[in-house]
PyMOL CGO cylinders between C-alpha atoms (Angstrom):
from pymol import cmd
from pymol.cgo import CYLINDER

trace = [
    CYLINDER, 0.00, 0.00, 0.00, 1.02, 3.61, -0.64, 0.3, 1, 1, 1, 1, 1, 1,
    CYLINDER, 1.02, 3.61, -0.64, 1.15, 5.05, 2.90, 0.3, 1, 1, 1, 1, 1, 1,
    CYLINDER, 1.15, 5.05, 2.90, 0.23, 8.53, 1.69, 0.3, 1, 1, 1, 1, 1, 1,
    CYLINDER, 0.23, 8.53, 1.69, -2.96, 7.78, -0.25, 0.3, 1, 1, 1, 1, 1, 1,
    CYLINDER, -2.96, 7.78, -0.25, -3.81, 4.18, 0.68, 0.3, 1, 1, 1, 1, 1, 1,
    CYLINDER, -3.81, 4.18, 0.68, -3.53, 2.88, -2.89, 0.3, 1, 1, 1, 1, 1, 1,
    CYLINDER, -3.53, 2.88, -2.89, -1.49, -0.03, -4.17, 0.3, 1, 1, 1, 1, 1, 1,
    CYLINDER, -1.49, -0.03, -4.17, 1.55, 0.93, -6.25, 0.3, 1, 1, 1, 1, 1, 1,
    CYLINDER, 1.55, 0.93, -6.25, 1.42, -0.01, -9.92, 0.3, 1, 1, 1, 1, 1, 1,
    CYLINDER, 1.42, -0.01, -9.92, 3.69, -2.77, -11.16, 0.3, 1, 1, 1, 1, 1, 1,
    CYLINDER, 3.69, -2.77, -11.16, 5.95, -0.14, -12.71, 0.3, 1, 1, 1, 1, 1, 1,
    CYLINDER, 5.95, -0.14, -12.71, 6.13, 1.78, -9.41, 0.3, 1, 1, 1, 1, 1, 1,
    CYLINDER, 6.13, 1.78, -9.41, 6.89, -1.40, -7.50, 0.3, 1, 1, 1, 1, 1, 1,
    CYLINDER, 6.89, -1.40, -7.50, 9.55, -2.38, -10.04, 0.3, 1, 1, 1, 1, 1, 1,
    CYLINDER, 9.55, -2.38, -10.04, 11.09, 1.08, -9.79, 0.3, 1, 1, 1, 1, 1, 1,
    CYLINDER, 11.09, 1.08, -9.79, 11.43, 0.76, -6.02, 0.3, 1, 1, 1, 1, 1, 1,
    CYLINDER, 11.43, 0.76, -6.02, 12.86, -2.77, -6.17, 0.3, 1, 1, 1, 1, 1, 1,
    CYLINDER, 12.86, -2.77, -6.17, 15.38, -2.10, -8.94, 0.3, 1, 1, 1, 1, 1, 1,
    CYLINDER, 15.38, -2.10, -8.94, 16.41, 1.21, -7.36, 0.3, 1, 1, 1, 1, 1, 1,
    CYLINDER, 16.41, 1.21, -7.36, 17.04, -0.62, -4.07, 0.3, 1, 1, 1, 1, 1, 1,
    CYLINDER, 17.04, -0.62, -4.07, 19.19, -3.22, -5.84, 0.3, 1, 1, 1, 1, 1, 1,
    CYLINDER, 19.19, -3.22, -5.84, 21.25, -0.50, -7.50, 0.3, 1, 1, 1, 1, 1, 1,
    CYLINDER, 21.25, -0.50, -7.50, 21.77, 1.50, -4.31, 0.3, 1, 1, 1, 1, 1, 1,
    CYLINDER, 21.77, 1.50, -4.31, 22.61, -1.64, -2.29, 0.3, 1, 1, 1, 1, 1, 1,
    CYLINDER, 22.61, -1.64, -2.29, 25.22, -2.64, -4.88, 0.3, 1, 1, 1, 1, 1, 1,
    CYLINDER, 25.22, -2.64, -4.88, 23.41, -5.87, -5.77, 0.3, 1, 1, 1, 1, 1, 1,
    CYLINDER, 23.41, -5.87, -5.77, 23.18, -4.46, -9.30, 0.3, 1, 1, 1, 1, 1, 1,
    CYLINDER, 23.18, -4.46, -9.30, 26.72, -3.18, -9.62, 0.3, 1, 1, 1, 1, 1, 1,
    CYLINDER, 26.72, -3.18, -9.62, 27.77, 0.00, -11.36, 0.3, 1, 1, 1, 1, 1, 1,
    CYLINDER, 27.77, 0.00, -11.36, 28.35, -0.58, -15.08, 0.3, 1, 1, 1, 1, 1, 1,
    CYLINDER, 28.35, -0.58, -15.08, 26.44, -3.88, -15.08, 0.3, 1, 1, 1, 1, 1, 1,
    CYLINDER, 26.44, -3.88, -15.08, 24.33, -4.78, -18.10, 0.3, 1, 1, 1, 1, 1, 1,
    CYLINDER, 24.33, -4.78, -18.10, 20.74, -5.38, -16.99, 0.3, 1, 1, 1, 1, 1, 1,
    CYLINDER, 20.74, -5.38, -16.99, 19.28, -8.54, -18.48, 0.3, 1, 1, 1, 1, 1, 1,
    CYLINDER, 19.28, -8.54, -18.48, 15.66, -7.40, -18.60, 0.3, 1, 1, 1, 1, 1, 1,
    CYLINDER, 15.66, -7.40, -18.60, 14.01, -10.79, -19.18, 0.3, 1, 1, 1, 1, 1, 1,
    CYLINDER, 14.01, -10.79, -19.18, 15.63, -12.58, -16.24, 0.3, 1, 1, 1, 1, 1, 1,
    CYLINDER, 15.63, -12.58, -16.24, 15.23, -9.53, -14.01, 0.3, 1, 1, 1, 1, 1, 1,
    CYLINDER, 15.23, -9.53, -14.01, 11.51, -9.22, -14.85, 0.3, 1, 1, 1, 1, 1, 1,
    CYLINDER, 11.51, -9.22, -14.85, 10.99, -12.90, -14.04, 0.3, 1, 1, 1, 1, 1, 1,
    CYLINDER, 10.99, -12.90, -14.04, 12.88, -12.51, -10.79, 0.3, 1, 1, 1, 1, 1, 1,
    CYLINDER, 12.88, -12.51, -10.79, 10.61, -9.59, -9.85, 0.3, 1, 1, 1, 1, 1, 1,
    CYLINDER, 10.61, -9.59, -9.85, 7.50, -11.50, -10.91, 0.3, 1, 1, 1, 1, 1, 1,
    CYLINDER, 7.50, -11.50, -10.91, 6.43, -8.99, -13.57, 0.3, 1, 1, 1, 1, 1, 1,
    CYLINDER, 6.43, -8.99, -13.57, 6.46, -8.63, -17.35, 0.3, 1, 1, 1, 1, 1, 1,
    CYLINDER, 6.46, -8.63, -17.35, 9.11, -6.61, -19.16, 0.3, 1, 1, 1, 1, 1, 1,
    CYLINDER, 9.11, -6.61, -19.16, 6.67, -3.75, -19.92, 0.3, 1, 1, 1, 1, 1, 1,
    CYLINDER, 6.67, -3.75, -19.92, 6.45, -2.36, -16.35, 0.3, 1, 1, 1, 1, 1, 1,
    CYLINDER, 6.45, -2.36, -16.35, 10.15, -3.09, -15.93, 0.3, 1, 1, 1, 1, 1, 1,
    CYLINDER, 10.15, -3.09, -15.93, 10.96, -0.90, -18.95, 0.3, 1, 1, 1, 1, 1, 1,
    CYLINDER, 10.96, -0.90, -18.95, 8.79, 1.87, -17.47, 0.3, 1, 1, 1, 1, 1, 1,
    CYLINDER, 8.79, 1.87, -17.47, 10.75, 1.57, -14.24, 0.3, 1, 1, 1, 1, 1, 1,
    CYLINDER, 10.75, 1.57, -14.24, 14.06, 1.68, -16.10, 0.3, 1, 1, 1, 1, 1, 1,
    CYLINDER, 14.06, 1.68, -16.10, 13.02, 4.85, -17.93, 0.3, 1, 1, 1, 1, 1, 1,
    CYLINDER, 13.02, 4.85, -17.93, 12.29, 6.48, -14.58, 0.3, 1, 1, 1, 1, 1, 1,
    CYLINDER, 12.29, 6.48, -14.58, 15.63, 5.30, -13.21, 0.3, 1, 1, 1, 1, 1, 1,
    CYLINDER, 15.63, 5.30, -13.21, 17.29, 6.77, -16.27, 0.3, 1, 1, 1, 1, 1, 1,
    CYLINDER, 17.29, 6.77, -16.27, 15.80, 10.17, -15.36, 0.3, 1, 1, 1, 1, 1, 1,
    CYLINDER, 15.80, 10.17, -15.36, 17.32, 9.68, -11.88, 0.3, 1, 1, 1, 1, 1, 1,
    CYLINDER, 17.32, 9.68, -11.88, 20.72, 9.09, -13.47, 0.3, 1, 1, 1, 1, 1, 1,
    CYLINDER, 20.72, 9.09, -13.47, 20.96, 5.53, -12.14, 0.3, 1, 1, 1, 1, 1, 1,
    CYLINDER, 20.96, 5.53, -12.14, 20.39, 3.64, -15.41, 0.3, 1, 1, 1, 1, 1, 1,
    CYLINDER, 20.39, 3.64, -15.41, 21.46, 4.16, -19.03, 0.3, 1, 1, 1, 1, 1, 1,
    CYLINDER, 21.46, 4.16, -19.03, 19.22, 3.10, -21.95, 0.3, 1, 1, 1, 1, 1, 1,
    CYLINDER, 19.22, 3.10, -21.95, 20.21, 3.09, -25.60, 0.3, 1, 1, 1, 1, 1, 1,
    CYLINDER, 20.21, 3.09, -25.60, 18.14, 3.16, -28.78, 0.3, 1, 1, 1, 1, 1, 1,
    CYLINDER, 18.14, 3.16, -28.78, 17.90, -0.65, -28.80, 0.3, 1, 1, 1, 1, 1, 1,
    CYLINDER, 17.90, -0.65, -28.80, 16.41, -0.67, -25.27, 0.3, 1, 1, 1, 1, 1, 1,
    CYLINDER, 16.41, -0.67, -25.27, 19.56, -2.20, -23.85, 0.3, 1, 1, 1, 1, 1, 1,
    CYLINDER, 19.56, -2.20, -23.85, 20.07, -1.11, -20.26, 0.3, 1, 1, 1, 1, 1, 1,
    CYLINDER, 20.07, -1.11, -20.26, 22.91, -0.97, -17.81, 0.3, 1, 1, 1, 1, 1, 1,
    CYLINDER, 22.91, -0.97, -17.81, 23.53, 0.52, -14.40, 0.3, 1, 1, 1, 1, 1, 1,
    CYLINDER, 23.53, 0.52, -14.40, 25.19, 3.89, -14.82, 0.3, 1, 1, 1, 1, 1, 1,
    CYLINDER, 25.19, 3.89, -14.82, 28.94, 3.48, -14.27, 0.3, 1, 1, 1, 1, 1, 1,
    CYLINDER, 28.94, 3.48, -14.27, 30.79, 5.33, -11.54, 0.3, 1, 1, 1, 1, 1, 1,
    CYLINDER, 30.79, 5.33, -11.54, 33.14, 7.90, -13.03, 0.3, 1, 1, 1, 1, 1, 1,
    CYLINDER, 33.14, 7.90, -13.03, 35.81, 10.25, -11.76, 0.3, 1, 1, 1, 1, 1, 1,
    CYLINDER, 35.81, 10.25, -11.76, 34.00, 13.12, -13.45, 0.3, 1, 1, 1, 1, 1, 1,
    CYLINDER, 34.00, 13.12, -13.45, 30.69, 12.53, -11.69, 0.3, 1, 1, 1, 1, 1, 1,
    CYLINDER, 30.69, 12.53, -11.69, 32.41, 11.96, -8.35, 0.3, 1, 1, 1, 1, 1, 1,
    CYLINDER, 32.41, 11.96, -8.35, 34.22, 15.27, -8.80, 0.3, 1, 1, 1, 1, 1, 1,
    CYLINDER, 34.22, 15.27, -8.80, 31.02, 17.05, -9.82, 0.3, 1, 1, 1, 1, 1, 1,
    CYLINDER, 31.02, 17.05, -9.82, 29.15, 15.74, -6.78, 0.3, 1, 1, 1, 1, 1, 1,
    CYLINDER, 29.15, 15.74, -6.78, 31.98, 16.78, -4.49, 0.3, 1, 1, 1, 1, 1, 1,
    CYLINDER, 31.98, 16.78, -4.49, 32.17, 20.28, -5.96, 0.3, 1, 1, 1, 1, 1, 1,
    CYLINDER, 32.17, 20.28, -5.96, 28.42, 20.82, -5.59, 0.3, 1, 1, 1, 1, 1, 1,
    CYLINDER, 28.42, 20.82, -5.59, 28.36, 19.47, -2.04, 0.3, 1, 1, 1, 1, 1, 1,
    CYLINDER, 28.36, 19.47, -2.04, 31.34, 21.64, -1.03, 0.3, 1, 1, 1, 1, 1, 1,
    CYLINDER, 31.34, 21.64, -1.03, 29.23, 24.66, -1.94, 0.3, 1, 1, 1, 1, 1, 1,
    CYLINDER, 29.23, 24.66, -1.94, 25.71, 23.63, -0.97, 0.3, 1, 1, 1, 1, 1, 1,
    CYLINDER, 25.71, 23.63, -0.97, 26.09, 21.54, 2.19, 0.3, 1, 1, 1, 1, 1, 1,
    CYLINDER, 26.09, 21.54, 2.19, 27.88, 24.31, 4.12, 0.3, 1, 1, 1, 1, 1, 1,
    CYLINDER, 27.88, 24.31, 4.12, 25.26, 26.77, 2.88, 0.3, 1, 1, 1, 1, 1, 1,
    CYLINDER, 25.26, 26.77, 2.88, 22.48, 24.51, 4.18, 0.3, 1, 1, 1, 1, 1, 1,
    CYLINDER, 22.48, 24.51, 4.18, 24.21, 24.06, 7.54, 0.3, 1, 1, 1, 1, 1, 1,
    CYLINDER, 24.21, 24.06, 7.54, 24.74, 27.79, 7.95, 0.3, 1, 1, 1, 1, 1, 1,
    CYLINDER, 24.74, 27.79, 7.95, 21.14, 28.60, 7.08, 0.3, 1, 1, 1, 1, 1, 1,
    CYLINDER, 21.14, 28.60, 7.08, 19.92, 25.84, 9.41, 0.3, 1, 1, 1, 1, 1, 1,
    CYLINDER, 19.92, 25.84, 9.41, 21.80, 27.45, 12.28, 0.3, 1, 1, 1, 1, 1, 1,
    CYLINDER, 21.80, 27.45, 12.28, 20.11, 30.76, 11.52, 0.3, 1, 1, 1, 1, 1, 1,
    CYLINDER, 20.11, 30.76, 11.52, 16.59, 29.54, 10.75, 0.3, 1, 1, 1, 1, 1, 1,
    CYLINDER, 16.59, 29.54, 10.75, 15.94, 26.26, 12.58, 0.3, 1, 1, 1, 1, 1, 1,
    CYLINDER, 15.94, 26.26, 12.58, 12.95, 25.98, 14.84, 0.3, 1, 1, 1, 1, 1, 1,
    CYLINDER, 12.95, 25.98, 14.84, 12.91, 24.17, 18.19, 0.3, 1, 1, 1, 1, 1, 1,
    CYLINDER, 12.91, 24.17, 18.19, 11.13, 21.26, 16.58, 0.3, 1, 1, 1, 1, 1, 1,
    CYLINDER, 11.13, 21.26, 16.58, 13.69, 21.07, 13.77, 0.3, 1, 1, 1, 1, 1, 1,
    CYLINDER, 13.69, 21.07, 13.77, 16.57, 21.18, 16.25, 0.3, 1, 1, 1, 1, 1, 1,
    CYLINDER, 16.57, 21.18, 16.25, 14.97, 18.32, 18.16, 0.3, 1, 1, 1, 1, 1, 1,
    CYLINDER, 14.97, 18.32, 18.16, 14.68, 16.31, 14.93, 0.3, 1, 1, 1, 1, 1, 1,
    CYLINDER, 14.68, 16.31, 14.93, 18.35, 16.97, 14.15, 0.3, 1, 1, 1, 1, 1, 1,
    CYLINDER, 18.35, 16.97, 14.15, 19.29, 15.80, 17.64, 0.3, 1, 1, 1, 1, 1, 1,
    CYLINDER, 19.29, 15.80, 17.64, 17.11, 12.70, 17.39, 0.3, 1, 1, 1, 1, 1, 1,
    CYLINDER, 17.11, 12.70, 17.39, 18.56, 11.74, 14.02, 0.3, 1, 1, 1, 1, 1, 1,
    CYLINDER, 18.56, 11.74, 14.02, 22.09, 12.29, 15.35, 0.3, 1, 1, 1, 1, 1, 1,
    CYLINDER, 22.09, 12.29, 15.35, 21.48, 10.09, 18.40, 0.3, 1, 1, 1, 1, 1, 1,
    CYLINDER, 21.48, 10.09, 18.40, 21.24, 6.91, 16.32, 0.3, 1, 1, 1, 1, 1, 1,
    CYLINDER, 21.24, 6.91, 16.32, 24.01, 7.85, 13.91, 0.3, 1, 1, 1, 1, 1, 1,
    CYLINDER, 24.01, 7.85, 13.91, 27.11, 5.70, 13.57, 0.3, 1, 1, 1, 1, 1, 1,
    CYLINDER, 27.11, 5.70, 13.57, 29.97, 6.24, 11.10, 0.3, 1, 1, 1, 1, 1, 1,
    CYLINDER, 29.97, 6.24, 11.10, 29.64, 3.94, 8.11, 0.3, 1, 1, 1, 1, 1, 1,
    CYLINDER, 29.64, 3.94, 8.11, 31.87, 0.90, 7.89, 0.3, 1, 1, 1, 1, 1, 1,
    CYLINDER, 31.87, 0.90, 7.89, 32.52, -1.57, 5.06, 0.3, 1, 1, 1, 1, 1, 1,
    CYLINDER, 32.52, -1.57, 5.06, 29.41, -2.71, 3.14, 0.3, 1, 1, 1, 1, 1, 1,
    CYLINDER, 29.41, -2.71, 3.14, 26.71, -0.84, 5.07, 0.3, 1, 1, 1, 1, 1, 1,
    CYLINDER, 26.71, -0.84, 5.07, 23.11, -1.96, 4.83, 0.3, 1, 1, 1, 1, 1, 1,
    CYLINDER, 23.11, -1.96, 4.83, 20.34, 0.20, 3.41, 0.3, 1, 1, 1, 1, 1, 1,
    CYLINDER, 20.34, 0.20, 3.41, 19.13, 1.03, 6.94, 0.3, 1, 1, 1, 1, 1, 1,
    CYLINDER, 19.13, 1.03, 6.94, 22.58, 2.33, 7.92, 0.3, 1, 1, 1, 1, 1, 1,
    CYLINDER, 22.58, 2.33, 7.92, 22.76, 4.55, 4.87, 0.3, 1, 1, 1, 1, 1, 1,
    CYLINDER, 22.76, 4.55, 4.87, 19.26, 5.81, 5.61, 0.3, 1, 1, 1, 1, 1, 1,
    CYLINDER, 19.26, 5.81, 5.61, 20.27, 6.99, 9.10, 0.3, 1, 1, 1, 1, 1, 1,
    CYLINDER, 20.27, 6.99, 9.10, 22.86, 9.27, 7.51, 0.3, 1, 1, 1, 1, 1, 1,
    CYLINDER, 22.86, 9.27, 7.51, 20.35, 10.53, 4.99, 0.3, 1, 1, 1, 1, 1, 1,
    CYLINDER, 20.35, 10.53, 4.99, 17.88, 11.36, 7.77, 0.3, 1, 1, 1, 1, 1, 1,
    CYLINDER, 17.88, 11.36, 7.77, 20.51, 13.35, 9.69, 0.3, 1, 1, 1, 1, 1, 1,
    CYLINDER, 20.51, 13.35, 9.69, 21.58, 15.42, 6.72, 0.3, 1, 1, 1, 1, 1, 1,
    CYLINDER, 21.58, 15.42, 6.72, 17.99, 15.79, 5.49, 0.3, 1, 1, 1, 1, 1, 1,
    CYLINDER, 17.99, 15.79, 5.49, 17.02, 17.19, 8.89, 0.3, 1, 1, 1, 1, 1, 1,
    CYLINDER, 17.02, 17.19, 8.89, 19.73, 19.83, 8.50, 0.3, 1, 1, 1, 1, 1, 1,
    CYLINDER, 19.73, 19.83, 8.50, 18.67, 20.60, 4.93, 0.3, 1, 1, 1, 1, 1, 1,
    CYLINDER, 18.67, 20.60, 4.93, 15.03, 20.98, 5.98, 0.3, 1, 1, 1, 1, 1, 1,
    CYLINDER, 15.03, 20.98, 5.98, 16.00, 23.42, 8.75, 0.3, 1, 1, 1, 1, 1, 1,
    CYLINDER, 16.00, 23.42, 8.75, 17.57, 25.70, 6.11, 0.3, 1, 1, 1, 1, 1, 1,
    CYLINDER, 17.57, 25.70, 6.11, 14.06, 26.68, 4.97, 0.3, 1, 1, 1, 1, 1, 1,
    CYLINDER, 14.06, 26.68, 4.97, 15.33, 27.04, 1.39, 0.3, 1, 1, 1, 1, 1, 1,
    CYLINDER, 15.33, 27.04, 1.39, 13.17, 24.74, -0.71, 0.3, 1, 1, 1, 1, 1, 1,
    CYLINDER, 13.17, 24.74, -0.71, 15.33, 24.81, -3.84, 0.3, 1, 1, 1, 1, 1, 1,
    CYLINDER, 15.33, 24.81, -3.84, 18.40, 23.99, -1.77, 0.3, 1, 1, 1, 1, 1, 1,
    CYLINDER, 18.40, 23.99, -1.77, 16.57, 21.15, -0.02, 0.3, 1, 1, 1, 1, 1, 1,
    CYLINDER, 16.57, 21.15, -0.02, 15.36, 19.66, -3.32, 0.3, 1, 1, 1, 1, 1, 1,
    CYLINDER, 15.36, 19.66, -3.32, 18.79, 19.94, -4.94, 0.3, 1, 1, 1, 1, 1, 1,
    CYLINDER, 18.79, 19.94, -4.94, 20.68, 18.26, -2.10, 0.3, 1, 1, 1, 1, 1, 1,
    CYLINDER, 20.68, 18.26, -2.10, 18.06, 15.55, -1.66, 0.3, 1, 1, 1, 1, 1, 1,
    CYLINDER, 18.06, 15.55, -1.66, 18.24, 14.83, -5.39, 0.3, 1, 1, 1, 1, 1, 1,
    CYLINDER, 18.24, 14.83, -5.39, 22.00, 14.25, -5.16, 0.3, 1, 1, 1, 1, 1, 1,
    CYLINDER, 22.00, 14.25, -5.16, 21.81, 11.77, -2.29, 0.3, 1, 1, 1, 1, 1, 1,
    CYLINDER, 21.81, 11.77, -2.29, 21.14, 8.52, -4.20, 0.3, 1, 1, 1, 1, 1, 1,
    CYLINDER, 21.14, 8.52, -4.20, 24.02, 9.18, -6.58, 0.3, 1, 1, 1, 1, 1, 1,
    CYLINDER, 24.02, 9.18, -6.58, 26.30, 10.07, -3.70, 0.3, 1, 1, 1, 1, 1, 1,
    CYLINDER, 26.30, 10.07, -3.70, 25.47, 6.83, -1.85, 0.3, 1, 1, 1, 1, 1, 1,
    CYLINDER, 25.47, 6.83, -1.85, 26.90, 4.80, -4.73, 0.3, 1, 1, 1, 1, 1, 1,
    CYLINDER, 26.90, 4.80, -4.73, 30.23, 6.59, -4.36, 0.3, 1, 1, 1, 1, 1, 1,
    CYLINDER, 30.23, 6.59, -4.36, 30.15, 6.14, -0.59, 0.3, 1, 1, 1, 1, 1, 1,
    CYLINDER, 30.15, 6.14, -0.59, 29.92, 2.37, -1.11, 0.3, 1, 1, 1, 1, 1, 1,
    CYLINDER, 29.92, 2.37, -1.11, 32.90, 2.48, -3.46, 0.3, 1, 1, 1, 1, 1, 1,
    CYLINDER, 32.90, 2.48, -3.46, 35.01, 4.37, -0.92, 0.3, 1, 1, 1, 1, 1, 1,
    CYLINDER, 35.01, 4.37, -0.92, 34.07, 1.92, 1.84, 0.3, 1, 1, 1, 1, 1, 1,
    CYLINDER, 34.07, 1.92, 1.84, 35.51, -1.01, -0.10, 0.3, 1, 1, 1, 1, 1, 1,
    CYLINDER, 35.51, -1.01, -0.10, 38.95, -0.03, 1.15, 0.3, 1, 1, 1, 1, 1, 1,
    CYLINDER, 38.95, -0.03, 1.15, 37.77, 0.25, 4.76, 0.3, 1, 1, 1, 1, 1, 1,
    CYLINDER, 37.77, 0.25, 4.76, 38.12, 3.10, 7.26, 0.3, 1, 1, 1, 1, 1, 1,
    CYLINDER, 38.12, 3.10, 7.26, 40.58, 3.81, 10.01, 0.3, 1, 1, 1, 1, 1, 1,
    CYLINDER, 40.58, 3.81, 10.01, 39.56, 4.47, 13.61, 0.3, 1, 1, 1, 1, 1, 1,
    CYLINDER, 39.56, 4.47, 13.61, 40.83, 8.01, 13.11, 0.3, 1, 1, 1, 1, 1, 1,
    CYLINDER, 40.83, 8.01, 13.11, 38.42, 8.47, 10.20, 0.3, 1, 1, 1, 1, 1, 1,
    CYLINDER, 38.42, 8.47, 10.20, 35.53, 7.08, 12.23, 0.3, 1, 1, 1, 1, 1, 1,
    CYLINDER, 35.53, 7.08, 12.23, 36.28, 9.32, 15.21, 0.3, 1, 1, 1, 1, 1, 1,
    CYLINDER, 36.28, 9.32, 15.21, 36.54, 12.42, 13.00, 0.3, 1, 1, 1, 1, 1, 1,
    CYLINDER, 36.54, 12.42, 13.00, 33.14, 11.63, 11.49, 0.3, 1, 1, 1, 1, 1, 1,
    CYLINDER, 33.14, 11.63, 11.49, 31.59, 11.23, 14.95, 0.3, 1, 1, 1, 1, 1, 1,
    CYLINDER, 31.59, 11.23, 14.95, 33.13, 14.53, 16.06, 0.3, 1, 1, 1, 1, 1, 1,
    CYLINDER, 33.13, 14.53, 16.06, 31.83, 16.32, 12.96, 0.3, 1, 1, 1, 1, 1, 1,
    CYLINDER, 31.83, 16.32, 12.96, 28.28, 15.15, 13.60, 0.3, 1, 1, 1, 1, 1, 1,
    CYLINDER, 28.28, 15.15, 13.60, 28.38, 16.33, 17.22, 0.3, 1, 1, 1, 1, 1, 1,
    CYLINDER, 28.38, 16.33, 17.22, 29.96, 19.66, 16.25, 0.3, 1, 1, 1, 1, 1, 1,
    CYLINDER, 29.96, 19.66, 16.25, 27.26, 20.26, 13.63, 0.3, 1, 1, 1, 1, 1, 1,
    CYLINDER, 27.26, 20.26, 13.63, 24.49, 19.68, 16.16, 0.3, 1, 1, 1, 1, 1, 1,
    CYLINDER, 24.49, 19.68, 16.16, 26.18, 21.98, 18.68, 0.3, 1, 1, 1, 1, 1, 1,
    CYLINDER, 26.18, 21.98, 18.68, 26.73, 24.79, 16.16, 0.3, 1, 1, 1, 1, 1, 1,
    CYLINDER, 26.73, 24.79, 16.16, 23.16, 24.60, 14.87, 0.3, 1, 1, 1, 1, 1, 1,
    CYLINDER, 23.16, 24.60, 14.87, 21.83, 24.56, 18.44, 0.3, 1, 1, 1, 1, 1, 1,
    CYLINDER, 21.83, 24.56, 18.44, 23.94, 27.66, 19.24, 0.3, 1, 1, 1, 1, 1, 1,
    CYLINDER, 23.94, 27.66, 19.24, 22.74, 29.39, 16.05, 0.3, 1, 1, 1, 1, 1, 1,
    CYLINDER, 22.74, 29.39, 16.05, 26.39, 29.73, 15.06, 0.3, 1, 1, 1, 1, 1, 1,
    CYLINDER, 26.39, 29.73, 15.06, 26.06, 29.77, 11.28, 0.3, 1, 1, 1, 1, 1, 1,
    CYLINDER, 26.06, 29.77, 11.28, 29.75, 30.44, 10.59, 0.3, 1, 1, 1, 1, 1, 1,
    CYLINDER, 29.75, 30.44, 10.59, 30.92, 27.45, 12.62, 0.3, 1, 1, 1, 1, 1, 1,
    CYLINDER, 30.92, 27.45, 12.62, 28.15, 25.21, 11.23, 0.3, 1, 1, 1, 1, 1, 1,
    CYLINDER, 28.15, 25.21, 11.23, 29.21, 26.03, 7.67, 0.3, 1, 1, 1, 1, 1, 1,
    CYLINDER, 29.21, 26.03, 7.67, 32.91, 25.54, 8.44, 0.3, 1, 1, 1, 1, 1, 1,
    CYLINDER, 32.91, 25.54, 8.44, 32.33, 22.17, 10.13, 0.3, 1, 1, 1, 1, 1, 1,
    CYLINDER, 32.33, 22.17, 10.13, 30.18, 21.00, 7.24, 0.3, 1, 1, 1, 1, 1, 1,
    CYLINDER, 30.18, 21.00, 7.24, 32.81, 22.02, 4.68, 0.3, 1, 1, 1, 1, 1, 1,
    CYLINDER, 32.81, 22.02, 4.68, 35.48, 20.07, 6.57, 0.3, 1, 1, 1, 1, 1, 1,
    CYLINDER, 35.48, 20.07, 6.57, 33.05, 17.15, 6.84, 0.3, 1, 1, 1, 1, 1, 1,
    CYLINDER, 33.05, 17.15, 6.84, 32.52, 17.11, 3.05, 0.3, 1, 1, 1, 1, 1, 1,
    CYLINDER, 32.52, 17.11, 3.05, 36.25, 17.43, 2.35, 0.3, 1, 1, 1, 1, 1, 1,
    CYLINDER, 36.25, 17.43, 2.35, 36.96, 14.36, 4.50, 0.3, 1, 1, 1, 1, 1, 1,
    CYLINDER, 36.96, 14.36, 4.50, 33.88, 12.47, 3.30, 0.3, 1, 1, 1, 1, 1, 1,
    CYLINDER, 33.88, 12.47, 3.30, 33.57, 9.12, 1.60, 0.3, 1, 1, 1, 1, 1, 1,
    CYLINDER, 33.57, 9.12, 1.60, 32.55, 10.99, -1.54, 0.3, 1, 1, 1, 1, 1, 1,
    CYLINDER, 32.55, 10.99, -1.54, 35.87, 12.83, -1.51, 0.3, 1, 1, 1, 1, 1, 1,
    CYLINDER, 35.87, 12.83, -1.51, 37.70, 9.53, -1.05, 0.3, 1, 1, 1, 1, 1, 1,
    CYLINDER, 37.70, 9.53, -1.05, 35.80, 8.02, -3.97, 0.3, 1, 1, 1, 1, 1, 1,
    CYLINDER, 35.80, 8.02, -3.97, 36.67, 10.97, -6.20, 0.3, 1, 1, 1, 1, 1, 1,
    CYLINDER, 36.67, 10.97, -6.20, 40.33, 10.53, -5.33, 0.3, 1, 1, 1, 1, 1, 1,
    CYLINDER, 40.33, 10.53, -5.33, 40.21, 6.77, -5.87, 0.3, 1, 1, 1, 1, 1, 1,
    CYLINDER, 40.21, 6.77, -5.87, 38.56, 7.07, -9.27, 0.3, 1, 1, 1, 1, 1, 1,
    CYLINDER, 38.56, 7.07, -9.27, 41.37, 9.23, -10.61, 0.3, 1, 1, 1, 1, 1, 1,
    CYLINDER, 41.37, 9.23, -10.61, 43.39, 5.99, -10.67, 0.3, 1, 1, 1, 1, 1, 1,
    CYLINDER, 43.39, 5.99, -10.67, 42.34, 3.96, -13.77, 0.3, 1, 1, 1, 1, 1, 1,
    CYLINDER, 42.34, 3.96, -13.77, 42.72, 0.60, -12.04, 0.3, 1, 1, 1, 1, 1, 1,
    CYLINDER, 42.72, 0.60, -12.04, 40.55, 1.62, -9.10, 0.3, 1, 1, 1, 1, 1, 1,
    CYLINDER, 40.55, 1.62, -9.10, 37.25, 0.86, -10.80, 0.3, 1, 1, 1, 1, 1, 1,
    CYLINDER, 37.25, 0.86, -10.80, 36.87, -2.19, -13.00, 0.3, 1, 1, 1, 1, 1, 1,
    CYLINDER, 36.87, -2.19, -13.00, 33.21, -3.12, -12.66, 0.3, 1, 1, 1, 1, 1, 1,
    CYLINDER, 33.21, -3.12, -12.66, 32.11, -1.61, -15.97, 0.3, 1, 1, 1, 1, 1, 1,
    CYLINDER, 32.11, -1.61, -15.97, 30.69, -4.17, -18.37, 0.3, 1, 1, 1, 1, 1, 1,
    CYLINDER, 30.69, -4.17, -18.37, 29.90, -6.79, -15.74, 0.3, 1, 1, 1, 1, 1, 1,
    CYLINDER, 29.90, -6.79, -15.74, 26.74, -8.80, -16.57, 0.3, 1, 1, 1, 1, 1, 1,
    CYLINDER, 26.74, -8.80, -16.57, 24.00, -9.57, -14.07, 0.3, 1, 1, 1, 1, 1, 1,
]
cmd.load_cgo(trace, "trace")
């Protein structure tokens, strides 16, 4: 059931959610050719709603379709990783600074609640773990009260998660984990104190040391990413 309107999702909507989850979890790996017949059978649907779902995923930037209806999971590239990092270096600090200025008591409480269950990501995180990080950052974005900024940053999150998974393949040091914990606490404190300058500075440092930044660095080495062309 659709929790918002009480209706059942269409087969295409259900397929979209299931395939999207497989892409974001890494089950459908970046660069993999999508065998539509076997995948449709695995999902218990025909290829028609699957193709509708794939077209929607293409608009999300998660799938590529060519003129012959062949499909593959969008590869991870150094260029996209760089682009995501550059955008986040500008927009995440802006959101944090505005959140410190504009947050309400209720929004601060939501930020605190989302931070309380937050743990730095380790190798091969589950969907639920990734979602806790999304909730924390989304709470900060929402408190900025800038709708275009909120929509833009939220729209980048799924793509960014794929690069986070890539960076986690090489593991994280205890120093990295502790820095991430400290950043999260410092962000909450700065937003609570309405210290926009500190909130923006902490967020910028957080982005610069992020898994996305590590992925961008890793992908500049040609041998770092070899999944392209894998069949599933």
